[in-house]
C-alpha positions, 0 to 999 in steps of 0.5 A: 816113114813107115812102109805102109805110108811109103807104099801109099805115097808111091801109089798116090804119085802114080795115080796123080800121074795117071790123072794128069795123063788122061786129063789131056790124052784120050787113048780112045781118040789118039793114035797109039804111038802118040798116046804112048809118047805122052805116057812116056813123058808122064813117067808111066812107061816104066815107073821104076825107071828114073825120072826123065827116062819114062819113069818116076823112080818108084817100085816096079810092081806099080806098073801093074796099076798103070796097065790096069787103069790104062786098059780101063781107059781104052788104051791098046795093049802092047804090040807083040812085035815090040816084045823086046822093049822088056829086055832092051829098055831095062838094059839101056836104063841100067847101063846106057849113058845119058845120050843113049837113054835119050836117043833110044828109050822113048821111040822104043816104048812108043813102038816107032823103033822095034828091037831084036836080040843078037846074042847066040851064035852057031858056036856060042848058044848055051855057052854064050860067053864063048861068042866070037863076033868081033868088034874092032875099034876104028876111030869113033866107030867099031867094025863088026864081023860075025854071025848071030842065030835064032834072032827072034823078029830080026826081020822086023827090027830097026835096032839090035842088042848086039854083044861082041868080042872086043878083046880076044886076049881076055878070058871069055867072060871079059873082053865083051862089049855091048852095042845097039846096032842099026839093023838097016845099016850096010853090012847087016843081012837078015836071013829067015830060019823056017821053024817046025810051025812053018813060020820064020819067026827066027832068023840068022843075022850076018854082019860083014864090015858093019859099022857101029858108032861108039856113041851106040855102045851100051856100058863100058868097053869090056863090060858086055857080059855084065850088061848082057846079064841084065838083058838075060835076067829080064828076058827070062822073067818076061818069058816066065811071067807071060805064061801063067796068065791071071785069075781070068785068063789062065794061059794054055790050060784054058784051051785044054778045058775048052777041048775037054768040054767039047769031047764026047762023054765016052772020051772023058776018061778018068785017067784023062781027068786026073792028068788034066787036074794035075796040069791045072794045079801046075798052071795055078802054081806057075800063076801064083809064083809069078804073082808073088814074084811081082809083089815082092819085086823091090828093084828094077832088074830081077835076079836069078830067081826069074829062071824059076818061072822060065824053067817052069813055063817051058816044061809046063807048056810042052806038057799041057799042049801035048796033052791037049793034042792027045785029047784031040786024037787023030784030029790033032794031026789035021787042020793046020797050015804049014805054009812058009810065012814071016809073022808080024809079031811073036806067035807064042799064044796059038791064036792063029793055029790053036793048040796045034800051033802051040804044041809045035811052038812050045818046043822053042820055049825050052831053048829060047832065053836059055835052055832048060838045062842052063836054067837048072844050072843057074838055079842050082848054083846061083839060087841054091848055092850048089857047087858049080860044074868044073870050068877049065876055060874060065880063066883062059884067054878066049883066043886060046880056048879050043873051038870046033 
């Protein structure tokens, strides 16, 4: 079968599944949870997942076709509070047992169960493999003790993607195990972290003798690093792919254009126009890079190349929002509410506080999902093949590595 024929066949399979879904399920008349459940049952949640797991076993770029057609049919967009299905879903589909897939994937996609990510710790942020949250086996359960930090939307989550240290005598990249933890179980405490925006979108999570059944383990014991990489790769791609916009809505550069058009003519200087056009070119490069990456995707989980878009987005967002605030002049310092609040979803697009909010929130882009410094290391070592930095603790047992 030729490549063209294969592409046509795959597209026809998706179109047929969409026809079957919409023939008996009208998204304009149905509850959104019920419609997403029907969508999952027809294999249209993630078309690249296996059949029976919300997919059809096809190429991931066909997900775009599904989204476009369902939007035209009146389906609601994904709830921003369920962002982490883009991370937890592929991780569970790739590494979870059949029982874990059956238990978690469908309610995750429908939004009945929300997720968060429990990775970073006060002493293990950029050096994620240095984490120290302990999980000790007790029969069919694991007893968890430790602290996680910068946990986005943990205050809304029903479940958390948790990586722990199960064998401290192994090197730090080994002896780690990945679990799904019930965020409402005894011993789990979520505390807010107030951000510069006034929001507490981030949290810190304390686990004190919290118990997790072994049936909620994702991947093999001691394989937590490998499982976590799947989550991290998808996180970077989700963050990087979300900021480039599309041909109709180009992302944060659109707000810059709006502010520019409202400026008095005497404030529209040649220097500002030159800066704006440079930012526009970078915005288009980001958008087209994301489009090319999506078109070239052949497998469900991205490689380290996703770090390119993530790094570009983080640095671009800081520059474009800073420029927009500069255009506002003194007005950029007023008309923003810094009142403490707990958001009900991701607050990354500035829809509530406009560019003033985006300017403050963009600082998090270069930290979340891996700092820009870490992204440069990944690109240098894993994409360009440059020599890695010396790591004297790589083969040392975790318990013997000095820590503050």
